[in-house]
PyMOL Python script that loads the backbone (N, CA, C, O; Angstrom):
from pymol import cmd

cmd.read_pdbstr("""\
ATOM      1  N   MET A   1     106.558 136.021 119.472  1.00  0.00           N
ATOM      2  CA  MET A   1     107.315 135.717 118.282  1.00  0.00           C
ATOM      3  C   MET A   1     106.535 134.759 117.369  1.00  0.00           C
ATOM      4  O   MET A   1     106.511 134.938 116.151  1.00  0.00           O
ATOM      5  N   GLU A   2     105.898 133.742 117.966  1.00  0.00           N
ATOM      6  CA  GLU A   2     105.111 132.800 117.171  1.00  0.00           C
ATOM      7  C   GLU A   2     103.951 133.504 116.473  1.00  0.00           C
ATOM      8  O   GLU A   2     103.625 133.208 115.324  1.00  0.00           O
ATOM      9  N   GLU A   3     103.339 134.434 117.187  1.00  0.00           N
ATOM     10  CA  GLU A   3     102.207 135.160 116.629  1.00  0.00           C
ATOM     11  C   GLU A   3     102.633 135.993 115.415  1.00  0.00           C
ATOM     12  O   GLU A   3     101.927 136.024 114.407  1.00  0.00           O
ATOM     13  N   LEU A   4     103.769 136.659 115.507  1.00  0.00           N
ATOM     14  CA  LEU A   4     104.291 137.464 114.404  1.00  0.00           C
ATOM     15  C   LEU A   4     104.608 136.578 113.201  1.00  0.00           C
ATOM     16  O   LEU A   4     104.284 136.925 112.065  1.00  0.00           O
ATOM     17  N   ASN A   5     105.241 135.434 113.455  1.00  0.00           N
ATOM     18  CA  ASN A   5     105.562 134.501 112.377  1.00  0.00           C
ATOM     19  C   ASN A   5     104.289 134.031 111.672  1.00  0.00           C
ATOM     20  O   ASN A   5     104.255 133.943 110.444  1.00  0.00           O
ATOM     21  N   GLU A   6     103.250 133.731 112.442  1.00  0.00           N
ATOM     22  CA  GLU A   6     101.991 133.269 111.855  1.00  0.00           C
ATOM     23  C   GLU A   6     101.320 134.358 111.019  1.00  0.00           C
ATOM     24  O   GLU A   6     100.791 134.076 109.944  1.00  0.00           O
ATOM     25  N   ILE A   7     101.338 135.588 111.505  1.00  0.00           N
ATOM     26  CA  ILE A   7     100.749 136.711 110.756  1.00  0.00           C
ATOM     27  C   ILE A   7     101.472 136.915 109.434  1.00  0.00           C
ATOM     28  O   ILE A   7     100.834 137.059 108.391  1.00  0.00           O
ATOM     29  N   LEU A   8     102.803 136.929 109.472  1.00  0.00           N
ATOM     30  CA  LEU A   8     103.584 137.120 108.241  1.00  0.00           C
ATOM     31  C   LEU A   8     103.385 135.971 107.260  1.00  0.00           C
ATOM     32  O   LEU A   8     103.261 136.195 106.056  1.00  0.00           O
ATOM     33  N   ARG A   9     103.352 134.737 107.773  1.00  0.00           N
ATOM     34  CA  ARG A   9     103.145 133.570 106.916  1.00  0.00           C
ATOM     35  C   ARG A   9     101.775 133.637 106.242  1.00  0.00           C
ATOM     36  O   ARG A   9     101.660 133.365 105.047  1.00  0.00           O
ATOM     37  N   ASN A  10     100.732 133.999 107.003  1.00  0.00           N
ATOM     38  CA  ASN A  10      99.383 134.095 106.428  1.00  0.00           C
ATOM     39  C   ASN A  10      99.297 135.203 105.391  1.00  0.00           C
ATOM     40  O   ASN A  10      98.632 135.040 104.368  1.00  0.00           O
ATOM     41  N   MET A  11      99.961 136.331 105.640  1.00  0.00           N
ATOM     42  CA  MET A  11      99.963 137.429 104.668  1.00  0.00           C
ATOM     43  C   MET A  11     100.629 136.984 103.371  1.00  0.00           C
ATOM     44  O   MET A  11     100.148 137.304 102.283  1.00  0.00           O
ATOM     45  N   GLN A  12     101.715 136.260 103.480  1.00  0.00           N
ATOM     46  CA  GLN A  12     102.435 135.798 102.298  1.00  0.00           C
ATOM     47  C   GLN A  12     101.599 134.786 101.517  1.00  0.00           C
ATOM     48  O   GLN A  12     101.591 134.822 100.287  1.00  0.00           O
ATOM     49  N   HIS A  13     100.901 133.890 102.202  1.00  0.00           N
ATOM     50  CA  HIS A  13     100.056 132.912 101.529  1.00  0.00           C
ATOM     51  C   HIS A  13      98.901 133.590 100.801  1.00  0.00           C
ATOM     52  O   HIS A  13      98.563 133.203  99.682  1.00  0.00           O
ATOM     53  N   LYS A  14      98.289 134.604 101.428  1.00  0.00           N
ATOM     54  CA  LYS A  14      97.194 135.330 100.775  1.00  0.00           C
ATOM     55  C   LYS A  14      97.691 136.085  99.552  1.00  0.00           C
ATOM     56  O   LYS A  14      96.990 136.163  98.543  1.00  0.00           O
ATOM     57  N   ALA A  15      98.909 136.647  99.635  1.00  0.00           N
ATOM     58  CA  ALA A  15      99.471 137.394  98.507  1.00  0.00           C
ATOM     59  C   ALA A  15      99.769 136.469  97.325  1.00  0.00           C
ATOM     60  O   ALA A  15      99.715 136.901  96.174  1.00  0.00           O
ATOM     61  N   CYS A  16     100.075 135.222  97.596  1.00  0.00           N
ATOM     62  CA  CYS A  16     100.375 134.261  96.527  1.00  0.00           C
ATOM     63  C   CYS A  16      99.142 133.472  96.094  1.00  0.00           C
ATOM     64  O   CYS A  16      99.252 132.488  95.363  1.00  0.00           O
ATOM     65  N   CYS A  17      97.974 133.906  96.546  1.00  0.00           N
ATOM     66  CA  CYS A  17      96.705 133.247  96.214  1.00  0.00           C
ATOM     67  C   CYS A  17      96.691 131.787  96.639  1.00  0.00           C
ATOM     68  O   CYS A  17      96.172 130.935  95.919  1.00  0.00           O
ATOM     69  N   LYS A  18      97.253 131.497  97.793  1.00  0.00           N
ATOM     70  CA  LYS A  18      97.239 130.144  98.347  1.00  0.00           C
ATOM     71  C   LYS A  18      96.348 130.114  99.577  1.00  0.00           C
ATOM     72  O   LYS A  18      96.060 131.144 100.186  1.00  0.00           O
ATOM     73  N   SER A  19      95.922 128.913  99.925  1.00  0.00           N
ATOM     74  CA  SER A  19      95.118 128.725 101.125  1.00  0.00           C
ATOM     75  C   SER A  19      95.978 128.989 102.359  1.00  0.00           C
ATOM     76  O   SER A  19      97.159 128.642 102.384  1.00  0.00           O
ATOM     77  N   VAL A  20      95.384 129.601 103.378  1.00  0.00           N
ATOM     78  CA  VAL A  20      96.110 129.887 104.618  1.00  0.00           C
ATOM     79  C   VAL A  20      96.368 128.606 105.402  1.00  0.00           C
ATOM     80  O   VAL A  20      97.380 128.504 106.096  1.00  0.00           O
ATOM     81  N   SER A  21      95.465 127.623 105.303  1.00  0.00           N
ATOM     82  CA  SER A  21      95.679 126.369 106.018  1.00  0.00           C
ATOM     83  C   SER A  21      96.794 125.562 105.349  1.00  0.00           C
ATOM     84  O   SER A  21      96.929 125.558 104.125  1.00  0.00           O
ATOM     85  N   GLN A  22      97.579 124.888 106.169  1.00  0.00           N
ATOM     86  CA  GLN A  22      98.733 124.149 105.668  1.00  0.00           C
ATOM     87  C   GLN A  22      98.322 122.758 105.235  1.00  0.00           C
ATOM     88  O   GLN A  22      97.572 122.084 105.941  1.00  0.00           O
ATOM     89  N   SER A  23      98.809 122.316 104.075  1.00  0.00           N
ATOM     90  CA  SER A  23      98.522 120.960 103.613  1.00  0.00           C
ATOM     91  C   SER A  23      99.784 120.105 103.588  1.00  0.00           C
ATOM     92  O   SER A  23      99.698 118.877 103.606  1.00  0.00           O
ATOM     93  N   VAL A  24     100.963 120.745 103.547  1.00  0.00           N
ATOM     94  CA  VAL A  24     102.223 120.015 103.482  1.00  0.00           C
ATOM     95  C   VAL A  24     103.205 120.642 104.452  1.00  0.00           C
ATOM     96  O   VAL A  24     103.330 121.865 104.518  1.00  0.00           O
ATOM     97  N   GLY A  25     103.901 119.804 105.203  1.00  0.00           N
ATOM     98  CA  GLY A  25     104.960 120.262 106.087  1.00  0.00           C
ATOM     99  C   GLY A  25     106.219 119.457 105.823  1.00  0.00           C
ATOM    100  O   GLY A  25     106.149 118.245 105.621  1.00  0.00           O
ATOM    101  N   LEU A  26     107.353 120.105 105.823  1.00  0.00           N
ATOM    102  CA  LEU A  26     108.644 119.459 105.605  1.00  0.00           C
ATOM    103  C   LEU A  26     109.405 119.455 106.917  1.00  0.00           C
ATOM    104  O   LEU A  26     109.500 120.487 107.580  1.00  0.00           O
ATOM    105  N   ILE A  27     109.951 118.303 107.303  1.00  0.00           N
ATOM    106  CA  ILE A  27     110.647 118.189 108.581  1.00  0.00           C
ATOM    107  C   ILE A  27     112.104 117.825 108.332  1.00  0.00           C
ATOM    108  O   ILE A  27     112.422 117.036 107.441  1.00  0.00           O
ATOM    109  N   ASP A  28     112.980 118.413 109.136  1.00  0.00           N
ATOM    110  CA  ASP A  28     114.405 118.112 109.062  1.00  0.00           C
ATOM    111  C   ASP A  28     114.990 118.238 110.457  1.00  0.00           C
ATOM    112  O   ASP A  28     114.430 118.922 111.313  1.00  0.00           O
ATOM    113  N   SER A  29     116.105 117.584 110.681  1.00  0.00           N
ATOM    114  CA  SER A  29     116.768 117.678 111.982  1.00  0.00           C
ATOM    115  C   SER A  29     118.221 118.068 111.785  1.00  0.00           C
ATOM    116  O   SER A  29     118.804 117.871 110.719  1.00  0.00           O
ATOM    117  N   GLN A  30     118.787 118.628 112.843  1.00  0.00           N
ATOM    118  CA  GLN A  30     120.182 119.046 112.814  1.00  0.00           C
ATOM    119  C   GLN A  30     120.745 118.890 114.217  1.00  0.00           C
ATOM    120  O   GLN A  30     120.156 119.365 115.188  1.00  0.00           O
ATOM    121  N   SER A  31     121.895 118.218 114.319  1.00  0.00           N
ATOM    122  CA  SER A  31     122.586 118.092 115.599  1.00  0.00           C
ATOM    123  C   SER A  31     123.623 119.201 115.689  1.00  0.00           C
ATOM    124  O   SER A  31     124.257 119.556 114.695  1.00  0.00           O
ATOM    125  N   PHE A  32     123.792 119.747 116.896  1.00  0.00           N
ATOM    126  CA  PHE A  32     124.780 120.807 117.066  1.00  0.00           C
ATOM    127  C   PHE A  32     125.445 120.687 118.426  1.00  0.00           C
ATOM    128  O   PHE A  32     124.833 120.246 119.398  1.00  0.00           O
ATOM    129  N   LYS A  33     126.706 121.086 118.476  1.00  0.00           N
ATOM    130  CA  LYS A  33     127.491 121.005 119.702  1.00  0.00           C
ATOM    131  C   LYS A  33     127.039 122.073 120.692  1.00  0.00           C
ATOM    132  O   LYS A  33     126.615 123.162 120.306  1.00  0.00           O
ATOM    133  N   THR A  34     127.139 121.736 121.978  1.00  0.00           N
ATOM    134  CA  THR A  34     126.824 122.698 123.025  1.00  0.00           C
ATOM    135  C   THR A  34     127.920 122.674 124.076  1.00  0.00           C
ATOM    136  O   THR A  34     128.680 121.711 124.177  1.00  0.00           O
ATOM    137  N   ALA A  35     127.993 123.735 124.849  1.00  0.00           N
ATOM    138  CA  ALA A  35     128.960 123.818 125.938  1.00  0.00           C
ATOM    139  C   ALA A  35     128.456 123.013 127.127  1.00  0.00           C
ATOM    140  O   ALA A  35     127.293 122.611 127.154  1.00  0.00           O
ATOM    141  N   ARG A  36     129.306 122.776 128.096  1.00  0.00           N
ATOM    142  CA  ARG A  36     128.920 122.012 129.283  1.00  0.00           C
ATOM    143  C   ARG A  36     127.896 122.766 130.128  1.00  0.00           C
ATOM    144  O   ARG A  36     127.053 122.154 130.784  1.00  0.00           O
ATOM    145  N   ILE A  37     127.971 124.073 130.109  1.00  0.00           N
ATOM    146  CA  ILE A  37     127.014 124.862 130.883  1.00  0.00           C
ATOM    147  C   ILE A  37     125.813 125.195 130.005  1.00  0.00           C
ATOM    148  O   ILE A  37     125.904 125.141 128.778  1.00  0.00           O
ATOM    149  N   GLY A  38     124.711 125.533 130.618  1.00  0.00           N
ATOM    150  CA  GLY A  38     123.576 125.994 129.833  1.00  0.00           C
ATOM    151  C   GLY A  38     122.434 125.018 129.725  1.00  0.00           C
ATOM    152  O   GLY A  38     121.609 125.144 128.820  1.00  0.00           O
ATOM    153  N   GLY A  39     122.356 124.049 130.614  1.00  0.00           N
ATOM    154  CA  GLY A  39     121.178 123.182 130.580  1.00  0.00           C
ATOM    155  C   GLY A  39     121.494 121.716 130.712  1.00  0.00           C
ATOM    156  O   GLY A  39     122.642 121.289 130.589  1.00  0.00           O
ATOM    157  N   GLU A  40     120.450 120.956 130.964  1.00  0.00           N
ATOM    158  CA  GLU A  40     120.582 119.520 131.162  1.00  0.00           C
ATOM    159  C   GLU A  40     120.435 118.731 129.867  1.00  0.00           C
ATOM    160  O   GLU A  40     120.919 117.602 129.779  1.00  0.00           O
ATOM    161  N   PHE A  41     119.789 119.293 128.880  1.00  0.00           N
ATOM    162  CA  PHE A  41     119.425 118.560 127.683  1.00  0.00           C
ATOM    163  C   PHE A  41     120.599 118.431 126.722  1.00  0.00           C
ATOM    164  O   PHE A  41     120.700 119.158 125.734  1.00  0.00           O
ATOM    165  N   ARG A  42     121.486 117.484 127.039  1.00  0.00           N
ATOM    166  CA  ARG A  42     122.607 117.188 126.151  1.00  0.00           C
ATOM    167  C   ARG A  42     122.672 115.687 125.968  1.00  0.00           C
ATOM    168  O   ARG A  42     122.327 114.933 126.878  1.00  0.00           O
ATOM    169  N   GLY A  43     123.101 115.258 124.830  1.00  0.00           N
ATOM    170  CA  GLY A  43     123.248 113.837 124.550  1.00  0.00           C
ATOM    171  C   GLY A  43     124.254 113.644 123.442  1.00  0.00           C
ATOM    172  O   GLY A  43     124.791 114.616 122.911  1.00  0.00           O
ATOM    173  N   TYR A  44     124.517 112.397 123.087  1.00  0.00           N
ATOM    174  CA  TYR A  44     125.503 112.083 122.057  1.00  0.00           C
ATOM    175  C   TYR A  44     124.797 111.500 120.847  1.00  0.00           C
ATOM    176  O   TYR A  44     124.120 110.477 120.950  1.00  0.00           O
ATOM    177  N   ASP A  45     124.952 112.146 119.700  1.00  0.00           N
ATOM    178  CA  ASP A  45     124.424 111.657 118.433  1.00  0.00           C
ATOM    179  C   ASP A  45     125.502 110.780 117.805  1.00  0.00           C
ATOM    180  O   ASP A  45     126.480 111.289 117.257  1.00  0.00           O
ATOM    181  N   GLY A  46     125.322 109.459 117.886  1.00  0.00           N
ATOM    182  CA  GLY A  46     126.322 108.523 117.393  1.00  0.00           C
ATOM    183  C   GLY A  46     126.513 108.579 115.893  1.00  0.00           C
ATOM    184  O   GLY A  46     127.617 108.340 115.403  1.00  0.00           O
ATOM    185  N   GLY A  47     125.465 108.889 115.154  1.00  0.00           N
ATOM    186  CA  GLY A  47     125.571 108.961 113.700  1.00  0.00           C
ATOM    187  C   GLY A  47     126.455 110.102 113.226  1.00  0.00           C
ATOM    188  O   GLY A  47     127.201 109.955 112.258  1.00  0.00           O
ATOM    189  N   LYS A  48     126.371 111.231 113.903  1.00  0.00           N
ATOM    190  CA  LYS A  48     127.151 112.406 113.508  1.00  0.00           C
ATOM    191  C   LYS A  48     128.323 112.665 114.442  1.00  0.00           C
ATOM    192  O   LYS A  48     129.121 113.575 114.212  1.00  0.00           O
ATOM    193  N   LYS A  49     128.424 111.857 115.504  1.00  0.00           N
ATOM    194  CA  LYS A  49     129.507 111.959 116.487  1.00  0.00           C
ATOM    195  C   LYS A  49     129.590 113.353 117.090  1.00  0.00           C
ATOM    196  O   LYS A  49     130.655 113.968 117.147  1.00  0.00           O
ATOM    197  N   ILE A  50     128.432 113.833 117.541  1.00  0.00           N
ATOM    198  CA  ILE A  50     128.342 115.160 118.138  1.00  0.00           C
ATOM    199  C   ILE A  50     127.694 115.035 119.514  1.00  0.00           C
ATOM    200  O   ILE A  50     126.666 114.376 119.667  1.00  0.00           O
ATOM    201  N   LYS A  51     128.302 115.671 120.509  1.00  0.00           N
ATOM    202  CA  LYS A  51     127.709 115.727 121.840  1.00  0.00           C
ATOM    203  C   LYS A  51     127.048 117.087 121.988  1.00  0.00           C
ATOM    204  O   LYS A  51     127.707 118.124 121.916  1.00  0.00           O
ATOM    205  N   GLY A  52     125.746 117.066 122.195  1.00  0.00           N
ATOM    206  CA  GLY A  52     125.030 118.330 122.324  1.00  0.00           C
ATOM    207  C   GLY A  52     123.533 118.152 122.217  1.00  0.00           C
ATOM    208  O   GLY A  52     122.945 117.306 122.890  1.00  0.00           O
ATOM    209  N   ARG A  53     122.920 118.958 121.365  1.00  0.00           N
ATOM    210  CA  ARG A  53     121.470 118.959 121.214  1.00  0.00           C
ATOM    211  C   ARG A  53     121.094 118.723 119.754  1.00  0.00           C
ATOM    212  O   ARG A  53     121.932 118.802 118.856  1.00  0.00           O
ATOM    213  N   LYS A  54     119.816 118.432 119.542  1.00  0.00           N
ATOM    214  CA  LYS A  54     119.299 118.236 118.202  1.00  0.00           C
ATOM    215  C   LYS A  54     118.033 119.071 118.077  1.00  0.00           C
ATOM    216  O   LYS A  54     117.237 119.144 119.013  1.00  0.00           O
ATOM    217  N   ARG A  55     117.850 119.699 116.923  1.00  0.00           N
ATOM    218  CA  ARG A  55     116.629 120.467 116.683  1.00  0.00           C
ATOM    219  C   ARG A  55     115.902 119.862 115.490  1.00  0.00           C
ATOM    220  O   ARG A  55     116.510 119.511 114.479  1.00  0.00           O
ATOM    221  N   HIS A  56     114.601 119.750 115.634  1.00  0.00           N
ATOM    222  CA  HIS A  56     113.717 119.330 114.551  1.00  0.00           C
ATOM    223  C   HIS A  56     112.912 120.565 114.147  1.00  0.00           C
ATOM    224  O   HIS A  56     112.315 121.240 114.985  1.00  0.00           O
ATOM    225  N   ILE A  57     112.911 120.837 112.854  1.00  0.00           N
ATOM    226  CA  ILE A  57     112.236 122.022 112.331  1.00  0.00           C
ATOM    227  C   ILE A  57     111.229 121.585 111.276  1.00  0.00           C
ATOM    228  O   ILE A  57     111.544 120.776 110.403  1.00  0.00           O
ATOM    229  N   ILE A  58     110.008 122.130 111.362  1.00  0.00           N
ATOM    230  CA  ILE A  58     108.983 121.868 110.349  1.00  0.00           C
ATOM    231  C   ILE A  58     108.679 123.188 109.650  1.00  0.00           C
ATOM    232  O   ILE A  58     108.400 124.196 110.298  1.00  0.00           O
ATOM    233  N   THR A  59     108.737 123.169 108.315  1.00  0.00           N
ATOM    234  CA  THR A  59     108.424 124.350 107.514  1.00  0.00           C
ATOM    235  C   THR A  59     107.328 124.001 106.510  1.00  0.00           C
ATOM    236  O   THR A  59     107.059 122.830 106.243  1.00  0.00           O
ATOM    237  N   ASP A  60     106.705 125.035 105.963  1.00  0.00           N
ATOM    238  CA  ASP A  60     105.770 124.793 104.873  1.00  0.00           C
ATOM    239  C   ASP A  60     106.559 124.755 103.565  1.00  0.00           C
ATOM    240  O   ASP A  60     107.785 124.864 103.583  1.00  0.00           O
ATOM    241  N   THR A  61     105.881 124.603 102.443  1.00  0.00           N
ATOM    242  CA  THR A  61     106.578 124.458 101.158  1.00  0.00           C
ATOM    243  C   THR A  61     107.299 125.729 100.718  1.00  0.00           C
ATOM    244  O   THR A  61     108.150 125.672  99.830  1.00  0.00           O
ATOM    245  N   ASN A  62     106.977 126.869 101.317  1.00  0.00           N
ATOM    246  CA  ASN A  62     107.665 128.123 101.004  1.00  0.00           C
ATOM    247  C   ASN A  62     108.825 128.408 101.958  1.00  0.00           C
ATOM    248  O   ASN A  62     109.514 129.418 101.812  1.00  0.00           O
ATOM    249  N   GLY A  63     109.041 127.531 102.924  1.00  0.00           N
ATOM    250  CA  GLY A  63     110.135 127.717 103.871  1.00  0.00           C
ATOM    251  C   GLY A  63     109.755 128.470 105.125  1.00  0.00           C
ATOM    252  O   GLY A  63     110.626 128.769 105.942  1.00  0.00           O
ATOM    253  N   TRP A  64     108.478 128.788 105.308  1.00  0.00           N
ATOM    254  CA  TRP A  64     108.042 129.490 106.517  1.00  0.00           C
ATOM    255  C   TRP A  64     107.995 128.519 107.680  1.00  0.00           C
ATOM    256  O   TRP A  64     107.513 127.395 107.540  1.00  0.00           O
ATOM    257  N   LEU A  65     108.488 128.944 108.807  1.00  0.00           N
ATOM    258  CA  LEU A  65     108.591 128.127 109.998  1.00  0.00           C
ATOM    259  C   LEU A  65     107.219 127.798 110.575  1.00  0.00           C
ATOM    260  O   LEU A  65     106.391 128.686 110.776  1.00  0.00           O
ATOM    261  N   LEU A  66     106.983 126.492 110.845  1.00  0.00           N
ATOM    262  CA  LEU A  66     105.740 126.050 111.474  1.00  0.00           C
ATOM    263  C   LEU A  66     105.983 125.600 112.909  1.00  0.00           C
ATOM    264  O   LEU A  66     105.168 125.875 113.790  1.00  0.00           O
ATOM    265  N   SER A  67     107.104 124.907 113.155  1.00  0.00           N
ATOM    266  CA  SER A  67     107.366 124.393 114.492  1.00  0.00           C
ATOM    267  C   SER A  67     108.853 124.106 114.667  1.00  0.00           C
ATOM    268  O   SER A  67     109.542 123.742 113.715  1.00  0.00           O
ATOM    269  N   VAL A  68     109.343 124.276 115.907  1.00  0.00           N
ATOM    270  CA  VAL A  68     110.728 123.961 116.260  1.00  0.00           C
ATOM    271  C   VAL A  68     110.718 123.240 117.600  1.00  0.00           C
ATOM    272  O   VAL A  68     110.049 123.671 118.539  1.00  0.00           O
ATOM    273  N   VAL A  69     111.470 122.133 117.685  1.00  0.00           N
ATOM    274  CA  VAL A  69     111.626 121.398 118.938  1.00  0.00           C
ATOM    275  C   VAL A  69     113.117 121.138 119.128  1.00  0.00           C
ATOM    276  O   VAL A  69     113.788 120.661 118.213  1.00  0.00           O
ATOM    277  N   VAL A  70     113.638 121.454 120.325  1.00  0.00           N
ATOM    278  CA  VAL A  70     115.043 121.217 120.641  1.00  0.00           C
ATOM    279  C   VAL A  70     115.103 120.238 121.804  1.00  0.00           C
ATOM    280  O   VAL A  70     114.387 120.395 122.793  1.00  0.00           O
ATOM    281  N   HIS A  71     115.966 119.219 121.682  1.00  0.00           N
ATOM    282  CA  HIS A  71     116.095 118.205 122.729  1.00  0.00           C
ATOM    283  C   HIS A  71     117.493 117.627 122.695  1.00  0.00           C
ATOM    284  O   HIS A  71     118.307 118.022 121.860  1.00  0.00           O
ATOM    285  N   ALA A  72     117.788 116.688 123.599  1.00  0.00           N
ATOM    286  CA  ALA A  72     119.094 116.057 123.652  1.00  0.00           C
ATOM    287  C   ALA A  72     119.364 115.326 122.340  1.00  0.00           C
ATOM    288  O   ALA A  72     118.442 114.782 121.732  1.00  0.00           O
ATOM    289  N   ALA A  73     120.619 115.311 121.902  1.00  0.00           N
ATOM    290  CA  ALA A  73     120.984 114.749 120.603  1.00  0.00           C
ATOM    291  C   ALA A  73     120.914 113.233 120.546  1.00  0.00           C
ATOM    292  O   ALA A  73     120.996 112.671 119.454  1.00  0.00           O
ATOM    293  N   ASN A  74     120.768 112.547 121.671  1.00  0.00           N
ATOM    294  CA  ASN A  74     120.788 111.090 121.649  1.00  0.00           C
ATOM    295  C   ASN A  74     119.459 110.472 121.239  1.00  0.00           C
ATOM    296  O   ASN A  74     119.384 109.250 121.107  1.00  0.00           O
ATOM    297  N   GLY A  75     118.422 111.248 121.035  1.00  0.00           N
ATOM    298  CA  GLY A  75     117.139 110.728 120.580  1.00  0.00           C
ATOM    299  C   GLY A  75     117.190 110.377 119.103  1.00  0.00           C
ATOM    300  O   GLY A  75     117.782 111.111 118.313  1.00  0.00           O
ATOM    301  N   HIS A  76     116.565 109.244 118.716  1.00  0.00           N
ATOM    302  CA  HIS A  76     116.553 108.837 117.315  1.00  0.00           C
ATOM    303  C   HIS A  76     115.508 109.637 116.548  1.00  0.00           C
ATOM    304  O   HIS A  76     114.433 109.922 117.076  1.00  0.00           O
ATOM    305  N   ASP A  77     115.817 110.001 115.305  1.00  0.00           N
ATOM    306  CA  ASP A  77     114.936 110.849 114.505  1.00  0.00           C
ATOM    307  C   ASP A  77     113.544 110.243 114.308  1.00  0.00           C
ATOM    308  O   ASP A  77     112.551 110.971 114.329  1.00  0.00           O
ATOM    309  N   SER A  78     113.459 108.945 114.121  1.00  0.00           N
ATOM    310  CA  SER A  78     112.141 108.325 113.880  1.00  0.00           C
ATOM    311  C   SER A  78     111.240 108.410 115.109  1.00  0.00           C
ATOM    312  O   SER A  78     110.017 108.415 114.966  1.00  0.00           O
ATOM    313  N   GLN A  79     111.806 108.476 116.305  1.00  0.00           N
ATOM    314  CA  GLN A  79     111.018 108.571 117.514  1.00  0.00           C
ATOM    315  C   GLN A  79     110.724 110.016 117.891  1.00  0.00           C
ATOM    316  O   GLN A  79     109.606 110.333 118.296  1.00  0.00           O
ATOM    317  N   THR A  80     111.705 110.887 117.764  1.00  0.00           N
ATOM    318  CA  THR A  80     111.535 112.274 118.207  1.00  0.00           C
ATOM    319  C   THR A  80     110.879 113.147 117.150  1.00  0.00           C
ATOM    320  O   THR A  80     110.256 114.151 117.497  1.00  0.00           O
ATOM    321  N   GLY A  81     110.996 112.805 115.883  1.00  0.00           N
ATOM    322  CA  GLY A  81     110.383 113.594 114.812  1.00  0.00           C
ATOM    323  C   GLY A  81     108.897 113.542 114.905  1.00  0.00           C
ATOM    324  O   GLY A  81     108.205 114.148 114.087  1.00  0.00           O
TER     325      GLY A  81
END
""", "prot")
cmd.dss("prot")
cmd.show_as("cartoon", "prot")
cmd.util.cbc("prot")
cmd.orient("prot")
């Protein structure tokens, strides 16, 4: 899946006359609720009052996915980002 995403992203960058290498990445996080079953990685995000997991996503300036990390929601964004 990662390989396909990279191929499509590179094709789109070449079509827009942009460099294939990335110079800017945008990062964002999102906390989401999870069920009790399905894994150990659960925590409580006190800021959003959600018990579950948090995902950090990095995209390029066109919105193409560069990286995704999912972990327990109790990690602080400045440390886990």
